[in-house]
C-alpha positions as CSV (number, residue, x, y, z in Angstrom):
1,M,87.8,73.1,84.8
2,E,90.9,73.6,82.7
3,A,88.8,74.5,79.8
4,C,87.6,77.5,81.7
5,N,91.4,78.7,82.1
6,S,91.1,79.1,85.8
7,K,93.9,78.3,88.3
8,F,93.0,79.8,91.5
9,R,94.9,77.6,94.1
10,L,94.6,78.0,97.9
11,A,96.3,76.5,100.9
12,E,95.2,72.9,101.7
13,N,93.3,73.8,104.9
14,T,91.0,76.4,103.1
15,A,87.3,75.9,103.3
16,I,85.5,76.7,100.0
17,I,82.0,77.7,99.5
18,A,80.2,79.1,96.4
19,P,77.0,80.9,97.6
20,A,76.3,82.5,94.4
21,M,75.8,79.2,92.5
22,T,71.8,79.6,92.7
23,S,69.3,78.6,90.1
24,S,69.4,82.1,88.7
25,N,73.1,82.0,87.7
26,L,74.3,78.5,87.4
27,A,74.4,78.7,83.7
28,G,76.4,81.9,83.6
29,A,78.8,80.5,86.3
30,T,79.9,77.4,84.3
31,C,83.1,78.8,82.9
32,N,83.8,81.1,85.8
33,Q,84.3,78.2,88.3
34,S,87.3,78.2,90.5
35,V,89.8,75.3,90.7
36,Y,91.0,74.8,94.2
37,A,93.9,72.8,95.6
38,G,92.1,72.2,98.9
39,N,90.3,69.4,100.5
40,G,87.9,71.3,103.0
41,R,84.3,71.6,102.0
42,E,81.7,73.5,104.2
43,P,78.2,73.8,103.2
44,L,77.2,77.5,103.1
45,M,73.9,77.4,105.0
46,A,75.0,74.9,107.6
47,T,78.1,76.9,108.3
48,L,77.3,80.5,107.9
49,A,73.6,81.2,107.9
50,R,72.4,82.2,111.4
51,P,69.3,84.1,112.8
52,I,69.6,87.8,112.3
53,G,68.4,90.0,115.1
54,I,67.1,93.6,114.8
55,N,69.9,94.9,116.9
56,R,73.5,94.3,115.8
57,T,77.0,95.0,117.3
58,L,79.0,98.1,116.4
59,R,82.7,98.1,116.3
60,K,84.6,100.6,118.0
61,G,87.8,101.8,116.3
62,G,89.1,100.8,113.0
63,W,91.1,102.2,110.3
64,L,88.4,104.7,109.0
65,L,86.1,106.0,111.7
66,A,85.6,105.6,115.5
67,V,82.0,106.4,115.5
68,A,78.7,104.8,116.4
69,F,75.9,103.9,114.2
70,M,72.9,106.2,115.0
71,A,69.6,104.5,114.7
72,L,66.7,106.1,112.8
73,I,65.3,107.7,115.9
74,G,68.6,109.4,116.7
75,T,69.9,107.2,119.5
76,T,72.6,104.5,119.7
77,P,71.0,101.1,119.7
78,V,71.7,98.5,122.3
79,I,73.6,95.8,120.6
80,H,75.1,92.5,121.8
81,A,78.0,90.8,120.2
82,R,78.2,87.1,119.4
83,G,81.6,87.0,117.7
84,Y,83.4,88.4,114.9
85,E,85.0,87.6,111.6
86,V,88.0,89.1,109.7
87,W,87.4,89.7,106.0
88,V,90.7,90.0,103.9
89,S,90.5,91.4,100.3
90,D,93.1,89.7,98.1
91,Q,93.7,91.7,94.9
92,A,95.4,88.9,92.8
93,N,93.5,87.8,89.7
94,T,91.9,84.3,90.2
95,Q,90.3,83.9,86.6
96,G,91.8,83.6,83.2
97,I,95.2,82.5,84.3
98,T,96.7,80.9,81.3
99,A,100.1,80.6,79.6
100,Q,99.2,83.6,77.7
101,A,98.2,85.6,80.6
102,P,100.3,84.0,83.5
103,T,98.9,86.4,86.1
104,G,95.2,86.1,85.1
105,T,92.7,88.7,83.7
106,H,90.2,89.4,86.6
107,G,88.7,88.1,89.8
108,G,90.1,88.2,93.3
109,A,89.3,86.7,96.5
110,V,87.7,87.5,99.8
111,R,89.1,85.4,102.7
112,I,86.8,85.3,105.8
113,Y,88.3,84.0,109.0
114,D,86.1,83.2,112.2
115,G,87.1,85.0,115.3
116,A,87.0,81.8,117.3
117,D,89.5,80.2,115.0
118,L,91.8,83.2,115.2
119,E,91.7,83.2,118.9
120,K,92.9,79.6,119.4
121,T,96.5,78.8,120.2
122,P,97.9,78.7,117.6
123,P,95.4,80.5,115.4
124,V,93.5,78.0,113.1
125,D,94.1,78.9,109.4
126,K,91.0,77.8,107.8
127,P,89.1,80.7,106.2
128,V,86.0,80.6,104.0
129,V,87.1,81.7,100.6
130,L,84.9,83.6,98.1
131,D,86.1,84.0,94.5
132,V,84.7,87.5,93.6
133,T,83.9,86.3,90.0
134,A,82.9,82.7,90.4
135,D,81.2,82.9,93.8
136,L,79.8,86.5,94.0
137,F,79.6,88.3,90.8
138,P,79.7,85.8,87.9
139,A,77.5,87.9,85.6
140,A,79.3,91.2,86.2
141,N,80.6,91.4,82.6
142,A,77.1,90.8,81.1
143,T,75.3,93.1,83.5
144,T,77.7,96.0,84.0
145,G,80.0,95.8,80.9
146,A,83.1,94.5,82.7
147,H,84.4,91.8,85.1
148,V,85.0,92.8,88.5
149,V,88.9,93.4,89.0
150,R,91.2,94.3,91.9
151,I,89.3,94.0,95.1
152,H,91.0,96.8,97.0
153,G,89.0,97.1,100.2
154,I,86.0,96.0,102.1
155,L,84.1,97.9,104.7
156,P,80.9,97.0,107.0
157,S,77.8,99.0,107.1
158,P,77.6,100.7,110.6
159,D,75.4,97.8,111.9
160,H,77.7,95.2,110.2
161,R,74.9,93.6,108.2
162,Y,76.2,94.5,104.8
163,M,79.8,94.6,103.4
164,A,80.8,97.0,100.6
165,L,83.4,95.4,98.3
166,N,85.5,98.0,96.4
167,F,87.1,97.2,93.0
168,V,89.7,99.9,92.1
169,A,90.5,98.7,88.6
170,S,87.1,98.1,87.2
171,G,85.1,100.7,89.1
172,H,82.6,98.3,90.7
173,L,81.0,98.5,94.2
174,G,79.4,95.2,95.4
175,I,77.2,94.9,98.3
176,V,77.2,91.5,100.1
177,D,75.0,90.3,103.0
178,G,77.6,89.9,105.8
179,E,75.5,87.1,107.6
180,T,74.5,84.9,104.5
181,K,77.6,85.9,102.3
182,L,75.2,86.2,99.4
183,P,75.6,89.1,96.9
184,V,72.9,91.8,96.9
185,C,73.9,94.5,94.5
186,L,76.6,95.4,92.0
187,F,77.2,98.9,90.8
188,R,79.8,100.3,88.5
189,A,80.8,104.0,88.9
190,T,80.6,106.7,86.3
191,G,83.0,106.7,83.2
192,T,84.9,110.0,82.6
193,S,87.5,111.3,80.2
194,T,90.2,110.3,82.9
195,G,88.9,106.9,84.0
196,Q,86.4,104.8,85.9
197,Q,87.4,103.5,89.2
198,N,86.2,102.9,92.8
199,H,89.4,103.2,94.9
200,M,87.3,102.8,98.2
201,S,83.7,103.6,99.4
202,F,82.7,104.7,102.9
203,W,79.5,104.3,104.7
204,A,77.9,107.2,106.3
205,P,77.8,106.5,110.0
206,N,73.9,106.9,110.1
207,G,73.8,104.1,107.6
208,H,72.0,106.3,104.9
209,S,74.6,106.5,102.1
210,I,77.9,105.2,100.8
211,I,80.3,107.6,99.4
212,V,82.3,106.3,96.6
213,A,85.9,107.5,95.5
214,N,85.9,107.4,91.7
215,Q,89.7,107.7,91.8
216,N,90.9,108.1,88.2
217,G,87.5,109.2,87.2
218,R,88.1,112.2,89.6
219,M,84.6,112.2,90.9
220,L,82.8,111.7,94.3
221,E,79.7,109.7,93.9
222,R,76.9,108.6,96.3
223,V,74.7,105.4,96.8
224,D,71.6,106.2,98.9
225,V,70.5,103.6,101.5
226,T,66.7,103.5,102.2
227,R,65.5,101.7,105.4
228,D,61.8,101.0,106.8
229,S,60.5,102.1,109.9
230,K,62.4,99.2,111.7
231,G,65.7,100.1,110.1
232,T,65.7,97.3,107.6
233,V,67.4,98.0,104.3
234,T,64.9,98.2,101.4
235,S,67.0,99.8,98.6
236,F,70.4,100.9,97.4
237,D,70.2,103.7,94.8
238,F,73.2,104.9,93.0
239,N,72.1,108.6,92.9
240,A,73.7,109.8,89.8
241,A,72.5,113.4,90.3
242,A,74.6,113.6,93.6
243,S,77.9,112.9,91.7
244,L,80.4,115.8,92.0
245,D,83.1,116.2,89.3
246,L,86.4,117.3,91.0
247,V,87.7,118.5,87.7
248,G,84.7,119.9,85.9
249,G,84.3,121.0,82.3
250,A,82.7,119.8,79.1
251,N,82.8,116.3,77.6
252,R,83.9,114.7,80.9
253,I,81.3,112.1,81.3
254,T,81.7,109.0,79.1
255,A,79.5,106.5,80.8
256,Q,76.7,106.7,83.2
257,P,76.6,104.5,86.4
258,V,75.1,101.0,86.1
259,A,73.4,98.7,88.6
260,A,72.5,95.1,88.8
261,D,70.0,93.7,91.4
262,L,71.4,90.3,92.2
263,N,68.6,88.8,94.3
264,P,65.3,90.2,93.1
265,D,63.4,88.3,95.8
266,D,65.4,89.5,98.7
267,G,63.1,92.7,99.2
268,I,65.9,95.0,98.3
269,T,66.1,96.9,95.2
270,C,69.3,98.0,93.5
271,T,68.9,100.9,91.2
272,V,70.4,104.0,89.4
273,S,68.5,107.2,89.6
274,G,69.0,110.4,87.8
275,T,71.9,111.3,85.5
276,V,75.4,112.4,86.2
277,A,75.7,116.0,84.8
278,D,78.3,116.8,82.3
279,G,79.9,120.3,82.1
280,Q,80.0,120.7,85.9
281,A,82.0,123.8,87.2
282,T,85.7,123.8,86.9
283,T,86.0,126.1,89.9
284,T,85.3,125.7,93.7
285,P,82.6,128.0,95.4
286,T,85.6,130.5,96.1
287,G,86.3,130.8,92.4
288,A,89.6,128.8,92.4
289,L,90.2,126.0,89.9
290,K,89.4,122.7,91.3
291,Q,92.4,121.2,89.6
292,A,95.5,123.3,88.8
293,E,99.3,123.0,88.8
294,G,100.7,124.2,92.1
295,V,97.3,124.2,93.8
296,R,95.7,120.8,93.4
297,P,97.5,119.2,90.4
298,L,95.9,115.7,90.4
299,N,92.3,115.4,91.8
300,T,92.2,111.6,92.0
301,V,90.1,111.2,94.9
302,I,91.6,108.6,97.5
303,C,89.8,108.2,100.5
304,P,86.6,110.3,101.4
305,I,86.3,109.8,105.2
306,V,82.9,110.6,106.5
307,A,82.7,112.4,109.8
308,S,80.4,111.1,112.7
309,A,77.5,113.6,111.9
310,S,77.1,112.0,108.4
311,Q,77.2,115.5,106.9
312,H,80.8,116.0,105.7
313,A,83.5,113.9,103.9
314,F,87.1,114.6,104.1
315,A,88.3,113.8,100.5
316,T,92.1,113.4,100.2
317,L,93.6,113.8,96.6
318,G,96.3,111.9,94.9
319,G,98.3,114.9,93.9
320,G,97.9,116.9,97.2
321,G,95.2,119.0,98.6
322,M,91.8,118.2,100.1
323,F,88.2,119.0,99.7
324,V,85.6,118.9,102.5
325,I,82.3,117.8,100.9
326,D,78.7,118.2,102.0
327,T,77.6,114.7,101.2
328,R,73.9,115.3,101.9
329,S,73.7,118.0,99.2
330,T,72.4,117.0,95.8
331,P,74.7,117.3,93.9
332,M,77.3,117.0,96.6
333,A,79.1,120.2,97.1
334,I,82.5,121.5,98.3
335,V,82.4,123.6,101.4
336,A,86.1,123.8,102.3
337,E,89.2,123.5,99.9
338,Y,92.9,123.0,100.7
339,D,95.7,123.2,98.5
340,M,99.1,121.0,98.3
341,S,100.9,123.7,100.4
342,V,98.7,122.6,103.4
343,I,97.8,118.8,102.7
344,R,100.4,116.8,101.1
345,A,99.8,114.0,98.3
346,A,98.3,110.6,98.6
347,G,96.5,110.5,102.0
348,C,94.1,107.7,102.9
349,G,94.1,106.8,106.4
350,G,91.4,108.5,108.6
351,V,90.1,108.2,112.0
352,E,87.7,110.4,113.9
353,A,88.4,110.5,117.8
354,E,87.7,112.9,120.6
355,G,86.0,115.3,118.3
356,F,88.7,115.6,115.8
357,M,89.4,114.1,112.4
358,H,92.9,112.5,112.0
359,L,94.2,112.0,108.4
360,N,97.5,110.9,106.9
361,T,99.6,111.2,103.8
362,G,102.0,108.7,102.3
363,T,104.4,108.3,99.6
364,S,103.3,109.5,96.2
365,G,105.9,107.9,93.9
366,P,109.0,105.6,93.8
367,N,111.4,106.2,96.6
368,I,109.8,109.3,97.8
369,S,109.6,109.5,101.7
370,E,106.3,110.8,103.1
371,F,104.9,110.1,106.6
372,T,102.5,112.9,107.9
373,L,99.5,113.1,110.3
374,Y,96.9,115.9,110.4
375,R,94.4,116.8,113.1
376,F,91.3,118.7,111.7
377,S,88.3,120.3,113.4
378,L,84.9,118.9,112.6
379,D,83.3,122.3,112.3
380,Y,82.3,123.0,108.7
381,P,79.5,124.7,107.0
382,V,76.6,123.1,105.3
383,A,76.2,123.9,101.5
384,P,75.7,126.3,100.0
385,A,77.8,128.0,102.6
386,F,81.5,127.6,102.2
387,N,84.9,128.6,103.8
388,A,87.8,130.6,102.5
389,P,90.8,128.5,101.0
390,N,92.8,126.7,103.6
391,T,90.5,127.3,106.6
392,P,90.3,126.3,109.1
393,A,94.0,125.3,109.1
394,P,95.0,121.9,110.7
395,I,94.9,122.0,114.4
396,A,98.1,120.0,114.6
397,V,100.6,118.4,112.2
398,W,103.2,115.7,112.7
399,A,105.6,115.6,109.8
400,D,108.5,113.1,109.7
401,A,112.1,114.6,109.4
402,D,112.7,112.5,106.1
403,N,109.7,113.9,104.3
404,G,110.6,114.8,100.7
405,K,113.7,112.8,100.6
406,V,114.4,110.4,97.9
407,A,115.7,106.9,98.8
408,G,119.0,106.2,96.9
409,A,119.7,109.9,96.6
410,D,119.1,111.7,99.9
411,M,119.0,108.6,102.2
412,P,119.9,104.9,101.9
413,A,117.9,102.9,99.3
414,G,114.8,101.3,100.7
415,S,114.6,103.5,103.7
416,N,112.1,106.0,102.7
417,R,108.5,106.0,104.6
418,D,104.9,105.6,103.7
419,A,102.2,106.2,106.0
420,H,99.1,104.3,104.9
421,G,97.0,102.1,107.3
422,L,95.7,103.8,110.4
423,V,94.2,102.0,113.4
424,L,92.6,103.5,116.6
425,A,93.3,101.4,119.7
426,S,90.8,101.8,122.5
427,D,90.5,100.9,126.1
428,V,87.6,98.6,125.9
429,S,87.0,98.6,129.6
430,I,85.8,102.3,129.5
431,G,85.1,102.6,125.7
432,K,87.6,105.4,125.4
433,P,89.9,105.9,122.3
434,R,93.6,106.0,123.5
435,Y,96.2,105.7,120.6
436,L,96.5,106.1,116.8
437,H,98.7,103.1,115.3
438,Q,100.1,104.5,112.2
439,M,101.5,101.8,109.9
440,D,104.6,102.3,107.6
441,R,104.5,99.9,104.6
442,I,108.2,100.4,103.7
443,R,110.1,100.5,107.0
444,N,107.6,97.8,108.5
445,N,107.1,99.6,111.7
446,V,104.3,101.5,113.5
447,E,104.3,104.9,115.0
448,V,102.0,105.4,118.0
449,F,100.4,108.6,119.0
450,K,98.2,109.7,121.9
451,V,94.6,110.7,121.1
452,A,94.4,114.3,122.0
453,S,91.7,115.9,124.3
454,S,90.5,119.4,123.9
455,Q,93.3,120.4,126.3
456,D,96.2,119.2,124.2
457,K,94.7,119.2,120.7
458,Q,97.5,121.4,119.2
459,L,100.1,118.7,119.6
460,F,100.6,115.3,118.3
461,Q,102.1,113.4,121.3
462,H,104.3,110.7,120.0
463,A,103.9,107.7,122.3
464,G,106.4,105.2,120.8
465,S,107.3,103.0,117.8
466,Y,107.5,99.3,117.3
467,S,108.8,97.1,114.5
468,L,106.9,94.2,112.9
469,T,110.2,92.3,112.1
470,T,111.3,91.4,115.6
471,T,109.8,87.9,115.3
472,S,110.0,85.1,112.8
473,A,106.3,85.3,111.9
474,C,106.9,86.8,108.5
475,G,108.9,84.5,106.3
476,S,109.2,84.2,102.4
477,T,107.0,82.7,99.6
478,L,107.2,81.6,96.1
479,G,108.9,84.0,93.6
480,T,110.9,86.2,96.0
481,A,114.2,86.0,97.7
482,K,113.1,88.4,100.4
483,S,112.2,87.3,103.8
484,N,110.7,89.0,107.1
485,D,109.4,91.9,104.9
486,P,105.8,92.1,106.3
487,T,104.7,95.3,104.5
488,P,101.6,96.1,106.5
489,D,98.6,97.8,104.6
490,L,95.1,98.4,106.0
491,G,94.1,96.7,109.4
492,D,91.5,96.8,112.1
493,L,91.2,96.5,115.8
494,S,89.8,93.3,117.3
495,V,86.4,94.4,118.8
496,A,84.8,91.3,120.3
497,G,85.8,87.9,121.7
498,N,88.7,87.3,124.1
499,T,91.0,89.5,122.2
500,K,88.8,92.6,122.2
501,G,91.0,95.6,122.2
502,K,94.0,93.7,122.5
503,R,94.9,92.8,118.9
504,I,95.3,94.3,115.5
505,Y,94.5,92.3,112.3
506,V,96.3,93.5,109.2
507,A,96.8,92.8,105.6
508,L,100.3,92.0,104.6
509,R,101.3,92.6,100.9
510,G,102.8,90.1,98.6
511,P,106.0,90.2,96.4
512,F,104.0,91.1,93.3
513,P,101.8,94.0,94.3
514,L,99.0,95.2,92.0
515,T,98.7,98.6,93.5
516,V,101.4,101.1,94.6
517,S,104.1,98.7,93.6
518,H,106.7,101.3,94.5
519,A,106.0,100.9,98.3
520,A,104.1,97.5,98.8
521,D,106.2,94.6,97.8
522,G,106.3,92.3,100.7
523,S,107.6,88.8,101.3
524,C,104.8,87.0,103.3
525,P,101.3,87.8,101.9
526,G,98.6,87.0,104.3
527,L,96.7,88.0,107.4
528,G,99.0,89.5,110.1
529,I,98.1,89.3,113.8
530,I,99.7,92.0,116.0
531,E,99.3,91.5,119.8
532,L,99.2,94.7,121.5
533,S,100.9,95.6,124.8
534,S,98.7,96.1,127.9
535,N,99.2,99.9,127.7
536,L,98.4,99.9,123.9
537,T,101.5,101.7,122.9
538,S,103.4,98.8,121.4
539,G,102.8,95.6,119.6
540,T,104.4,92.4,118.2
541,L,103.7,90.5,114.9
542,T,103.0,87.1,116.4
543,H,101.5,85.2,113.5
544,V,101.0,85.4,109.7
545,L,98.3,83.2,108.1
546,P,99.7,82.9,104.7
547,T,97.6,83.3,101.4
548,T,98.4,81.9,98.0
549,V,97.3,82.4,94.4
550,L,99.7,80.7,92.0
551,D,100.6,81.9,88.6
552,A,100.2,79.7,85.4
553,E,103.7,78.2,86.0
554,E,103.1,77.8,89.6
555,S,106.4,79.3,90.3
556,K,105.1,82.7,91.8
557,N,102.7,83.4,94.6
558,L,100.6,86.2,93.1
559,S,98.5,86.8,96.3
560,D,98.3,90.5,97.2
561,P,96.2,91.3,100.3
562,H,95.4,94.8,100.7
563,A,92.8,95.2,103.6
564,A,91.7,93.3,106.7
565,I,88.5,94.4,108.3
566,V,86.7,93.2,111.3
567,R,83.0,92.3,111.0
568,V,81.0,91.8,114.1
569,K,78.3,89.1,114.0
570,A,74.8,89.8,115.0
571,Q,73.4,88.5,118.3
C-alpha cells in the first residue's frame, strides 16, 4: 500500500467498505487503494443492501428546499420511512499523500452515519467511509481526464434513492445509488476559458433534472433524468444543448462535458447529448450585459436553488447579483435579472417555505462582514418571456448592522459575519415549516427567523439567536492551537426516527480548510449534533463526532467536512 502513496487514516472505530471493487475495475483500483488505521470491517451487501420499495420517504426541510417530490402522475406519493442516514462530505485529499505532497493530490471521503447509531446515548461514532477515489470513482482519470477532487456537497434525489456528489475543484458530478452505495454515473462539466467546476448541483423537485453550478466556468448546466412509467430511473443524460453561458462571447468553450457509465448492467445509461454552444449572447434578454463591473462583476454561479414547480432556479453569483433561470427551456434561459445593488455577493443557502423563496448572502472575502437574508416571490415568467431588471423586488430583506465592515479595521479582528448554511425547522406533528436557522461560520452562532405567512410576508421576524460554543462538545485537533471553534457549514434537519424534527446535523470545518479559507477554519472537524429546543427557536451543540485525515507527517488533521445531509431509507 505504501507504494501507492496513500495515507488516508481514520478513527479506530470506523467501518470500511469498498463497494466499487468489482470485477470491472479491480485492476484499475490496485494503486488507488486506501490505507486505514481502523479495525472495523463490515461487508457491503450484508450491512447495506436492502429491498427497495417503489415508494420512498421524502424529507421535509433541509438546507436547500422544503418541497415534496411529485410523482409522474402529478400527486405526492405515499411513502413510509424505515430510518435514515447522515452523509458527510469531507473535502480533504485522501490520495497521493507523500513527503513531496504532504496534503495529497486528490480524493476525499464520504462518511455515512446510520440514524440508529446517532440516536443512541451517547451517539455511536461508527460511520461507513467511502474513499471517493478508491471506492467510488477509481477510473475517473482514465474516463473523464481528471481525478475527482474536493467533494464539496451531497444532495439526495427527491425520492432519496440516488445521491448527487459534487466535486468543486475537478468539475465532476457523481451519481451514487443511496441504497447499495454503488456508483452509477460520473460526469465532468464543460470546460471554459474561465474554468471547469461543479460547486453544487440541485435536483429539480419533480426528479426530472439536476441543475449543475459550473462555478468558475460561469455556466449553468443540466442533467436530464428519464424515468419509466413506474418512476424507475432509466437514464441520466448531460444535456449539453441546455447549457447556459452566464458570460457569453466567442472562444469560451474549451472542453465539452464527459460522461462515464459505471455499471452498464444496472439498466441505467449515463450519456452526453448535444453540444455546448460557443459564442452565446453576452447580454440578457433586456439587453444588459450579463457580466459587467458595477452590475454583476463576477458571474461565478454559486447555488442554483430550484423552486418547487421545477421550472425556475434562483442562481446566486459570486460577485453579487442573481439570475432567475427557466431550467426547462433548452438552452436554459434567463427570465429575471438582479444586479449587485439588490443582491449582495456570495449567496448560497436557499429554502422555499410557505410560498416564498428564502436566500442568503455571506462573506465574499477576507475579514468582510456579510449576513443578509432575502425573501422572494415564486412568480416568474416562462421563457421566452422575461422581466425588467430587478423585478420583482425582494419582498423582504434582513441585513445585519455590520454588513460591509472589515474585521481588524471597522470592528474587532475575527468578529465579522458569514451567513452560509440555512436549515428549515418544521413542526413535524402538523408538517408545517416554522423557523429558518441561519448559521454563521465565523461567529459560531445561529440566527433564527420565523417563517412568514402571506399576512406578514414583508417582514423578517427575528425569533432569537443561539451560540454553538456554550458546551465543551467542540474541542481541538492535531495541527491547531484553537479550541471550541465549531465553524458550522451546511446542515440538515433530522426527518425520521426518534429525533424527527428535533435535531440538526451539521458539518463542522477543520483547521486547514480547502474552500473559503478566510471564513472556514475551525478547531473540531466532524459531524455536529444540534439538539433543538421544544419551540424550535434555539439549540445546543451537544456532540461532535470527530473526523480525521492525517498529512504525510501525521502532525496535522487535514479533515475538512463541508456538508451534512440526511438521506431517508426506503421502506
